[in-house]
PDB file as gemmi writes it, atoms N, CA and C in Angstrom:
CRYST1    1.000    1.000    1.000  90.00  90.00  90.00 P 1                      
ATOM      1  N   MET A   1      20.711 -16.868  -6.594  1.00  0.00           N  
ATOM      2  CA  MET A   1      21.402 -16.162  -5.648  1.00  0.00           C  
ATOM      3  C   MET A   1      22.128 -14.873  -6.110  1.00  0.00           C  
ATOM      4  N   LEU A   2      22.183 -13.925  -5.330  1.00  0.00           N  
ATOM      5  CA  LEU A   2      22.866 -12.761  -5.687  1.00  0.00           C  
ATOM      6  C   LEU A   2      24.278 -12.681  -5.132  1.00  0.00           C  
ATOM      7  N   ASP A   3      25.212 -12.302  -5.923  1.00  0.00           N  
ATOM      8  CA  ASP A   3      26.536 -12.112  -5.446  1.00  0.00           C  
ATOM      9  C   ASP A   3      26.660 -10.744  -4.641  1.00  0.00           C  
ATOM     10  N   SER A   4      27.823 -10.451  -4.165  1.00  0.00           N  
ATOM     11  CA  SER A   4      28.088  -9.290  -3.332  1.00  0.00           C  
ATOM     12  C   SER A   4      27.680  -8.025  -4.161  1.00  0.00           C  
ATOM     13  N   GLU A   5      28.159  -7.718  -5.237  1.00  0.00           N  
ATOM     14  CA  GLU A   5      27.782  -6.564  -6.140  1.00  0.00           C  
ATOM     15  C   GLU A   5      26.208  -6.476  -6.408  1.00  0.00           C  
ATOM     16  N   GLU A   6      25.694  -7.590  -6.752  1.00  0.00           N  
ATOM     17  CA  GLU A   6      24.257  -7.597  -6.906  1.00  0.00           C  
ATOM     18  C   GLU A   6      23.518  -7.308  -5.592  1.00  0.00           C  
ATOM     19  N   GLY A   7      23.966  -7.855  -4.631  1.00  0.00           N  
ATOM     20  CA  GLY A   7      23.292  -7.651  -3.298  1.00  0.00           C  
ATOM     21  C   GLY A   7      23.488  -6.192  -2.884  1.00  0.00           C  
ATOM     22  N   LYS A   8      24.466  -5.493  -3.152  1.00  0.00           N  
ATOM     23  CA  LYS A   8      24.598  -4.114  -2.814  1.00  0.00           C  
ATOM     24  C   LYS A   8      23.647  -3.298  -3.579  1.00  0.00           C  
ATOM     25  N   ILE A   9      23.461  -3.659  -4.878  1.00  0.00           N  
ATOM     26  CA  ILE A   9      22.351  -2.906  -5.575  1.00  0.00           C  
ATOM     27  C   ILE A   9      21.055  -3.142  -5.163  1.00  0.00           C  
ATOM     28  N   ALA A  10      20.791  -4.457  -4.699  1.00  0.00           N  
ATOM     29  CA  ALA A  10      19.407  -4.771  -4.383  1.00  0.00           C  
ATOM     30  C   ALA A  10      19.248  -4.191  -2.984  1.00  0.00           C  
ATOM     31  N   SER A  11      20.194  -4.078  -2.193  1.00  0.00           N  
ATOM     32  CA  SER A  11      19.820  -3.372  -0.891  1.00  0.00           C  
ATOM     33  C   SER A  11      19.619  -1.900  -1.019  1.00  0.00           C  
ATOM     34  N   LYS A  12      20.374  -1.249  -1.986  1.00  0.00           N  
ATOM     35  CA  LYS A  12      20.041   0.143  -2.276  1.00  0.00           C  
ATOM     36  C   LYS A  12      18.676   0.393  -2.769  1.00  0.00           C  
ATOM     37  N   LEU A  13      18.247  -0.431  -3.676  1.00  0.00           N  
ATOM     38  CA  LEU A  13      16.934  -0.387  -4.293  1.00  0.00           C  
ATOM     39  C   LEU A  13      15.902  -0.742  -3.114  1.00  0.00           C  
ATOM     40  N   LEU A  14      16.045  -1.571  -2.275  1.00  0.00           N  
ATOM     41  CA  LEU A  14      15.182  -1.825  -1.119  1.00  0.00           C  
ATOM     42  C   LEU A  14      15.013  -0.506  -0.341  1.00  0.00           C  
ATOM     43  N   ALA A  15      16.163   0.158  -0.020  1.00  0.00           N  
ATOM     44  CA  ALA A  15      16.106   1.383   0.851  1.00  0.00           C  
ATOM     45  C   ALA A  15      15.320   2.338   0.036  1.00  0.00           C  
ATOM     46  N   GLU A  16      15.574   2.515  -1.266  1.00  0.00           N  
ATOM     47  CA  GLU A  16      14.807   3.543  -2.005  1.00  0.00           C  
ATOM     48  C   GLU A  16      13.305   3.186  -1.941  1.00  0.00           C  
ATOM     49  N   GLY A  17      12.952   1.942  -1.988  1.00  0.00           N  
ATOM     50  CA  GLY A  17      11.541   1.483  -1.962  1.00  0.00           C  
ATOM     51  C   GLY A  17      10.910   1.966  -0.627  1.00  0.00           C  
ATOM     52  N   PHE A  18      11.703   1.889   0.524  1.00  0.00           N  
ATOM     53  CA  PHE A  18      11.155   2.313   1.738  1.00  0.00           C  
ATOM     54  C   PHE A  18      10.995   3.675   1.821  1.00  0.00           C  
ATOM     55  N   GLN A  19      11.953   4.417   1.309  1.00  0.00           N  
ATOM     56  CA  GLN A  19      11.949   5.852   1.212  1.00  0.00           C  
ATOM     57  C   GLN A  19      10.616   6.333   0.375  1.00  0.00           C  
ATOM     58  N   GLU A  20      10.436   5.592  -0.656  1.00  0.00           N  
ATOM     59  CA  GLU A  20       9.233   6.010  -1.480  1.00  0.00           C  
ATOM     60  C   GLU A  20       8.001   5.642  -0.827  1.00  0.00           C  
ATOM     61  N   ALA A  21       7.824   4.582   0.003  1.00  0.00           N  
ATOM     62  CA  ALA A  21       6.804   4.096   0.796  1.00  0.00           C  
ATOM     63  C   ALA A  21       6.471   5.243   1.796  1.00  0.00           C  
ATOM     64  N   ARG A  22       7.429   5.940   2.403  1.00  0.00           N  
ATOM     65  CA  ARG A  22       7.107   6.918   3.368  1.00  0.00           C  
ATOM     66  C   ARG A  22       6.486   8.123   2.757  1.00  0.00           C  
ATOM     67  N   ARG A  23       6.982   8.300   1.496  1.00  0.00           N  
ATOM     68  CA  ARG A  23       6.572   9.615   0.820  1.00  0.00           C  
ATOM     69  C   ARG A  23       5.063   9.432   0.280  1.00  0.00           C  
ATOM     70  N   GLN A  24       4.768   8.227  -0.261  1.00  0.00           N  
ATOM     71  CA  GLN A  24       3.520   8.026  -0.956  1.00  0.00           C  
ATOM     72  C   GLN A  24       2.826   6.947  -0.167  1.00  0.00           C  
ATOM     73  N   ILE A  25       2.012   7.424   0.811  1.00  0.00           N  
ATOM     74  CA  ILE A  25       1.389   6.364   1.605  1.00  0.00           C  
ATOM     75  C   ILE A  25       0.135   5.655   0.852  1.00  0.00           C  
ATOM     76  N   LYS A  26      -0.426   6.317  -0.131  1.00  0.00           N  
ATOM     77  CA  LYS A  26      -1.578   5.686  -0.805  1.00  0.00           C  
ATOM     78  C   LYS A  26      -1.239   4.837  -1.935  1.00  0.00           C  
ATOM     79  N   THR A  27       0.019   4.861  -2.250  1.00  0.00           N  
ATOM     80  CA  THR A  27       0.589   3.871  -3.331  1.00  0.00           C  
ATOM     81  C   THR A  27       0.508   2.412  -2.900  1.00  0.00           C  
ATOM     82  N   PRO A  28       0.158   1.477  -3.639  1.00  0.00           N  
ATOM     83  CA  PRO A  28       0.270   0.055  -3.227  1.00  0.00           C  
ATOM     84  C   PRO A  28       1.744  -0.320  -3.037  1.00  0.00           C  
ATOM     85  N   ILE A  29       1.998  -0.953  -1.874  1.00  0.00           N  
ATOM     86  CA  ILE A  29       3.339  -1.288  -1.505  1.00  0.00           C  
ATOM     87  C   ILE A  29       4.224  -1.895  -2.493  1.00  0.00           C  
ATOM     88  N   SER A  30       3.624  -2.803  -3.438  1.00  0.00           N  
ATOM     89  CA  SER A  30       4.449  -3.477  -4.517  1.00  0.00           C  
ATOM     90  C   SER A  30       4.949  -2.366  -5.386  1.00  0.00           C  
ATOM     91  N   GLU A  31       4.295  -1.360  -5.613  1.00  0.00           N  
ATOM     92  CA  GLU A  31       4.796  -0.298  -6.646  1.00  0.00           C  
ATOM     93  C   GLU A  31       5.993   0.454  -6.060  1.00  0.00           C  
ATOM     94  N   ASN A  32       6.085   0.576  -4.687  1.00  0.00           N  
ATOM     95  CA  ASN A  32       7.155   1.289  -4.145  1.00  0.00           C  
ATOM     96  C   ASN A  32       8.438   0.523  -4.360  1.00  0.00           C  
ATOM     97  N   PHE A  33       8.281  -0.758  -4.564  1.00  0.00           N  
ATOM     98  CA  PHE A  33       9.553  -1.604  -4.701  1.00  0.00           C  
ATOM     99  C   PHE A  33       9.733  -2.244  -6.108  1.00  0.00           C  
ATOM    100  N   ARG A  34       9.055  -1.581  -7.060  1.00  0.00           N  
ATOM    101  CA  ARG A  34       9.016  -1.970  -8.464  1.00  0.00           C  
ATOM    102  C   ARG A  34      10.525  -2.147  -8.997  1.00  0.00           C  
ATOM    103  N   LYS A  35      11.236  -1.039  -8.622  1.00  0.00           N  
ATOM    104  CA  LYS A  35      12.637  -1.072  -9.132  1.00  0.00           C  
ATOM    105  C   LYS A  35      13.448  -2.387  -8.709  1.00  0.00           C  
ATOM    106  N   LEU A  36      13.312  -2.673  -7.469  1.00  0.00           N  
ATOM    107  CA  LEU A  36      13.938  -3.904  -6.884  1.00  0.00           C  
ATOM    108  C   LEU A  36      13.420  -5.073  -7.582  1.00  0.00           C  
ATOM    109  N   LEU A  37      12.149  -5.300  -7.686  1.00  0.00           N  
ATOM    110  CA  LEU A  37      11.519  -6.475  -8.273  1.00  0.00           C  
ATOM    111  C   LEU A  37      11.924  -6.643  -9.710  1.00  0.00           C  
ATOM    112  N   ASP A  38      11.932  -5.451 -10.443  1.00  0.00           N  
ATOM    113  CA  ASP A  38      12.475  -5.537 -11.876  1.00  0.00           C  
ATOM    114  C   ASP A  38      13.837  -5.934 -11.961  1.00  0.00           C  
ATOM    115  N   TYR A  39      14.776  -5.362 -11.064  1.00  0.00           N  
ATOM    116  CA  TYR A  39      16.006  -5.570 -11.079  1.00  0.00           C  
ATOM    117  C   TYR A  39      16.257  -7.154 -10.949  1.00  0.00           C  
ATOM    118  N   TYR A  40      15.614  -7.665  -9.930  1.00  0.00           N  
ATOM    119  CA  TYR A  40      15.754  -9.123  -9.572  1.00  0.00           C  
ATOM    120  C   TYR A  40      15.347  -9.967 -10.825  1.00  0.00           C  
ATOM    121  N   LYS A  41      14.242  -9.587 -11.446  1.00  0.00           N  
ATOM    122  CA  LYS A  41      13.691 -10.348 -12.624  1.00  0.00           C  
ATOM    123  C   LYS A  41      14.639 -10.205 -13.714  1.00  0.00           C  
ATOM    124  N   ASP A  42      15.365  -9.147 -14.049  1.00  0.00           N  
ATOM    125  CA  ASP A  42      16.355  -8.942 -15.055  1.00  0.00           C  
ATOM    126  C   ASP A  42      17.544  -9.945 -14.766  1.00  0.00           C  
ATOM    127  N   LEU A  43      17.945 -10.029 -13.514  1.00  0.00           N  
ATOM    128  CA  LEU A  43      19.072 -10.898 -13.198  1.00  0.00           C  
ATOM    129  C   LEU A  43      18.846 -12.359 -13.331  1.00  0.00           C  
ATOM    130  N   THR A  44      17.644 -12.735 -12.748  1.00  0.00           N  
ATOM    131  CA  THR A  44      17.381 -14.082 -12.516  1.00  0.00           C  
ATOM    132  C   THR A  44      16.307 -14.686 -13.435  1.00  0.00           C  
ATOM    133  N   GLY A  45      15.549 -13.899 -13.989  1.00  0.00           N  
ATOM    134  CA  GLY A  45      14.512 -14.356 -14.954  1.00  0.00           C  
ATOM    135  C   GLY A  45      13.249 -14.757 -14.045  1.00  0.00           C  
ATOM    136  N   TYR A  46      13.281 -14.683 -12.817  1.00  0.00           N  
ATOM    137  CA  TYR A  46      12.181 -15.153 -11.889  1.00  0.00           C  
ATOM    138  C   TYR A  46      11.349 -13.823 -11.412  1.00  0.00           C  
ATOM    139  N   GLU A  47      10.135 -13.887 -11.611  1.00  0.00           N  
ATOM    140  CA  GLU A  47       9.262 -12.733 -11.248  1.00  0.00           C  
ATOM    141  C   GLU A  47       8.843 -12.859  -9.756  1.00  0.00           C  
ATOM    142  N   GLU A  48       9.702 -12.286  -8.923  1.00  0.00           N  
ATOM    143  CA  GLU A  48       9.380 -12.282  -7.610  1.00  0.00           C  
ATOM    144  C   GLU A  48       8.347 -11.264  -7.233  1.00  0.00           C  
ATOM    145  N   THR A  49       7.390 -11.461  -6.375  1.00  0.00           N  
ATOM    146  CA  THR A  49       6.401 -10.469  -6.005  1.00  0.00           C  
ATOM    147  C   THR A  49       6.607  -9.865  -4.563  1.00  0.00           C  
ATOM    148  N   ASN A  50       7.550 -10.460  -3.759  1.00  0.00           N  
ATOM    149  CA  ASN A  50       7.670 -10.105  -2.460  1.00  0.00           C  
ATOM    150  C   ASN A  50       9.130  -9.543  -2.304  1.00  0.00           C  
ATOM    151  N   HIS A  51       9.198  -8.155  -2.171  1.00  0.00           N  
ATOM    152  CA  HIS A  51      10.497  -7.562  -2.040  1.00  0.00           C  
ATOM    153  C   HIS A  51      11.398  -8.187  -0.851  1.00  0.00           C  
ATOM    154  N   ASN A  52      10.732  -8.523   0.175  1.00  0.00           N  
ATOM    155  CA  ASN A  52      11.499  -9.093   1.366  1.00  0.00           C  
ATOM    156  C   ASN A  52      12.146 -10.424   0.976  1.00  0.00           C  
ATOM    157  N   ALA A  53      11.464 -11.198   0.172  1.00  0.00           N  
ATOM    158  CA  ALA A  53      12.014 -12.529  -0.127  1.00  0.00           C  
ATOM    159  C   ALA A  53      13.402 -12.381  -0.935  1.00  0.00           C  
ATOM    160  N   ILE A  54      13.480 -11.282  -1.693  1.00  0.00           N  
ATOM    161  CA  ILE A  54      14.768 -11.141  -2.529  1.00  0.00           C  
ATOM    162  C   ILE A  54      15.874 -11.013  -1.413  1.00  0.00           C  
ATOM    163  N   MET A  55      15.733 -10.343  -0.321  1.00  0.00           N  
ATOM    164  CA  MET A  55      16.830 -10.116   0.648  1.00  0.00           C  
ATOM    165  C   MET A  55      17.298 -11.433   1.220  1.00  0.00           C  
ATOM    166  N   HIS A  56      16.721 -12.472   0.960  1.00  0.00           N  
ATOM    167  CA  HIS A  56      17.187 -13.806   1.497  1.00  0.00           C  
ATOM    168  C   HIS A  56      17.890 -14.627   0.494  1.00  0.00           C  
ATOM    169  N   HIS A  57      18.239 -13.992  -0.533  1.00  0.00           N  
ATOM    170  CA  HIS A  57      18.918 -14.693  -1.654  1.00  0.00           C  
ATOM    171  C   HIS A  57      20.301 -14.105  -1.914  1.00  0.00           C  
ATOM    172  N   PHE A  58      20.928 -13.643  -0.863  1.00  0.00           N  
ATOM    173  CA  PHE A  58      22.412 -13.233  -0.964  1.00  0.00           C  
ATOM    174  C   PHE A  58      23.241 -14.422  -0.711  1.00  0.00           C  
ATOM    175  N   ILE A  59      24.150 -14.758  -1.675  1.00  0.00           N  
ATOM    176  CA  ILE A  59      24.989 -15.798  -1.464  1.00  0.00           C  
ATOM    177  C   ILE A  59      26.031 -15.699  -0.335  1.00  0.00           C  
ATOM    178  N   ASP A  60      26.226 -14.531   0.073  1.00  0.00           N  
ATOM    179  CA  ASP A  60      27.165 -14.312   1.169  1.00  0.00           C  
ATOM    180  C   ASP A  60      26.610 -14.681   2.577  1.00  0.00           C  
ATOM    181  N   MET A  61      25.344 -14.842   2.594  1.00  0.00           N  
ATOM    182  CA  MET A  61      24.606 -15.269   3.772  1.00  0.00           C  
ATOM    183  C   MET A  61      24.819 -16.748   4.211  1.00  0.00           C  
ATOM    184  N   TYR A  62      25.262 -17.519   3.060  1.00  0.00           N  
ATOM    185  CA  TYR A  62      25.457 -18.998   3.505  1.00  0.00           C  
ATOM    186  C   TYR A  62      26.872 -19.382   3.365  1.00  0.00           C  
ATOM    187  N   GLY A  63      27.203 -20.697   3.678  1.00  0.00           N  
ATOM    188  CA  GLY A  63      28.516 -21.140   3.734  1.00  0.00           C  
ATOM    189  C   GLY A  63      28.909 -21.693   2.459  1.00  0.00           C  
ATOM    190  N   PRO A  64      29.996 -22.500   2.364  1.00  0.00           N  
ATOM    191  CA  PRO A  64      30.461 -23.034   1.109  1.00  0.00           C  
ATOM    192  C   PRO A  64      29.547 -24.225   0.646  1.00  0.00           C  
ATOM    193  N   ASP A  65      29.687 -24.698  -0.478  1.00  0.00           N  
ATOM    194  CA  ASP A  65      29.020 -25.792  -0.996  1.00  0.00           C  
ATOM    195  C   ASP A  65      29.373 -27.159  -0.271  1.00  0.00           C  
ATOM    196  N   CYS A  66      28.367 -27.960  -0.032  1.00  0.00           N  
ATOM    197  CA  CYS A  66      28.635 -29.220   0.611  1.00  0.00           C  
ATOM    198  C   CYS A  66      29.547 -30.124  -0.458  1.00  0.00           C  
ATOM    199  N   GLU A  67      30.409 -30.795   0.083  1.00  0.00           N  
ATOM    200  CA  GLU A  67      31.301 -31.590  -0.673  1.00  0.00           C  
ATOM    201  C   GLU A  67      30.707 -32.820  -1.353  1.00  0.00           C  
ATOM    202  N   ASN A  68      29.590 -33.193  -0.668  1.00  0.00           N  
ATOM    203  CA  ASN A  68      28.793 -34.404  -1.119  1.00  0.00           C  
ATOM    204  C   ASN A  68      27.745 -34.084  -2.096  1.00  0.00           C  
ATOM    205  N   CYS A  69      26.967 -33.094  -1.807  1.00  0.00           N  
ATOM    206  CA  CYS A  69      25.697 -32.921  -2.759  1.00  0.00           C  
ATOM    207  C   CYS A  69      25.785 -31.608  -3.463  1.00  0.00           C  
ATOM    208  N   GLY A  70      26.654 -30.629  -3.033  1.00  0.00           N  
ATOM    209  CA  GLY A  70      26.793 -29.500  -3.759  1.00  0.00           C  
ATOM    210  C   GLY A  70      25.878 -28.272  -3.306  1.00  0.00           C  
ATOM    211  N   LYS A  71      24.893 -28.586  -2.408  1.00  0.00           N  
ATOM    212  CA  LYS A  71      24.077 -27.511  -1.836  1.00  0.00           C  
ATOM    213  C   LYS A  71      24.798 -26.665  -0.792  1.00  0.00           C  
ATOM    214  N   PRO A  72      24.501 -25.414  -0.665  1.00  0.00           N  
ATOM    215  CA  PRO A  72      25.451 -24.681   0.308  1.00  0.00           C  
ATOM    216  C   PRO A  72      25.042 -25.065   1.820  1.00  0.00           C  
ATOM    217  N   TYR A  73      26.107 -24.949   2.688  1.00  0.00           N  
ATOM    218  CA  TYR A  73      25.862 -25.114   4.146  1.00  0.00           C  
ATOM    219  C   TYR A  73      25.019 -23.832   4.494  1.00  0.00           C  
ATOM    220  N   ARG A  74      24.257 -23.909   5.590  1.00  0.00           N  
ATOM    221  CA  ARG A  74      23.465 -22.852   5.910  1.00  0.00           C  
ATOM    222  C   ARG A  74      24.287 -21.648   6.491  1.00  0.00           C  
ATOM    223  N   THR A  75      25.347 -21.886   6.925  1.00  0.00           N  
ATOM    224  CA  THR A  75      26.162 -20.906   7.578  1.00  0.00           C  
ATOM    225  C   THR A  75      27.619 -21.138   7.260  1.00  0.00           C  
ATOM    226  N   GLU A  76      28.568 -20.132   7.407  1.00  0.00           N  
ATOM    227  CA  GLU A  76      30.045 -20.423   7.204  1.00  0.00           C  
ATOM    228  C   GLU A  76      30.581 -21.471   8.122  1.00  0.00           C  
ATOM    229  N   THR A  77      30.096 -21.433   9.239  1.00  0.00           N  
ATOM    230  CA  THR A  77      30.711 -22.504  10.170  1.00  0.00           C  
ATOM    231  C   THR A  77      29.952 -23.790  10.387  1.00  0.00           C  
ATOM    232  N   ALA A  78      28.879 -23.940   9.581  1.00  0.00           N  
ATOM    233  CA  ALA A  78      27.994 -25.138   9.689  1.00  0.00           C  
ATOM    234  C   ALA A  78      28.795 -26.398   9.346  1.00  0.00           C  
ATOM    235  N   THR A  79      28.580 -27.534  10.150  1.00  0.00           N  
ATOM    236  CA  THR A  79      29.368 -28.810   9.985  1.00  0.00           C  
ATOM    237  C   THR A  79      28.360 -29.841   9.458  1.00  0.00           C  
ATOM    238  N   PHE A  80      27.101 -29.595   9.326  1.00  0.00           N  
ATOM    239  CA  PHE A  80      26.153 -30.519   8.999  1.00  0.00           C  
ATOM    240  C   PHE A  80      25.283 -30.018   7.681  1.00  0.00           C  
ATOM    241  N   CYS A  81      25.242 -30.885   6.733  1.00  0.00           N  
ATOM    242  CA  CYS A  81      24.457 -30.553   5.579  1.00  0.00           C  
ATOM    243  C   CYS A  81      23.035 -31.015   5.692  1.00  0.00           C  
ATOM    244  N   PRO A  82      22.013 -30.127   5.836  1.00  0.00           N  
ATOM    245  CA  PRO A  82      20.637 -30.554   6.037  1.00  0.00           C  
ATOM    246  C   PRO A  82      20.019 -31.319   4.804  1.00  0.00           C  
ATOM    247  N   LYS A  83      20.749 -31.228   3.681  1.00  0.00           N  
ATOM    248  CA  LYS A  83      20.147 -31.765   2.478  1.00  0.00           C  
ATOM    249  C   LYS A  83      20.610 -33.259   2.510  1.00  0.00           C  
ATOM    250  N   CYS A  84      21.798 -33.611   2.683  1.00  0.00           N  
ATOM    251  CA  CYS A  84      22.195 -34.980   2.449  1.00  0.00           C  
ATOM    252  C   CYS A  84      22.789 -35.589   3.827  1.00  0.00           C  
ATOM    253  N   GLY A  85      23.003 -34.783   4.812  1.00  0.00           N  
ATOM    254  CA  GLY A  85      23.497 -35.299   6.015  1.00  0.00           C  
ATOM    255  C   GLY A  85      24.957 -35.356   6.156  1.00  0.00           C  
ATOM    256  N   ASN A  86      25.684 -34.922   5.149  1.00  0.00           N  
ATOM    257  CA  ASN A  86      27.142 -34.847   5.236  1.00  0.00           C  
ATOM    258  C   ASN A  86      27.793 -34.122   6.342  1.00  0.00           C  
ATOM    259  N   LYS A  87      28.730 -34.744   6.935  1.00  0.00           N  
ATOM    260  CA  LYS A  87      29.354 -34.040   8.046  1.00  0.00           C  
ATOM    261  C   LYS A  87      30.698 -33.451   7.570  1.00  0.00           C  
ATOM    262  N   ARG A  88      30.656 -32.174   7.664  1.00  0.00           N  
ATOM    263  CA  ARG A  88      31.995 -31.373   7.179  1.00  0.00           C  
ATOM    264  C   ARG A  88      33.067 -31.226   8.249  1.00  0.00           C  
ATOM    265  N   GLN A  89      34.169 -31.412   7.761  1.00  0.00           N  
ATOM    266  CA  GLN A  89      35.411 -31.317   8.662  1.00  0.00           C  
ATOM    267  C   GLN A  89      35.907 -29.775   8.431  1.00  0.00           C  
ATOM    268  N   LEU A  90      35.991 -29.128   9.562  1.00  0.00           N  
ATOM    269  CA  LEU A  90      36.519 -27.746   9.567  1.00  0.00           C  
ATOM    270  C   LEU A  90      37.997 -27.631   9.841  1.00  0.00           C  
TER     271      LEU A  90                                                      
END                                                                             
């Protein structure tokens, strides 16, 4: 999961990838997003191949950790943990 600062950098690299894709139509799409993919690998050690998948790994998108199992709630206002069934009190 990427924190706020890492997410800002990733978003900037994603935008640069789209700009590059518009300029170089014949270049394979994965090469346009190479900077983003390399950045993510440097941070996490995981070699992601889909630039869009990275954008779903921002910790700010999810709620706090479940008090029972530790997995994050799916939203800030979620009251039910899909992992363990814990009911959160707001």
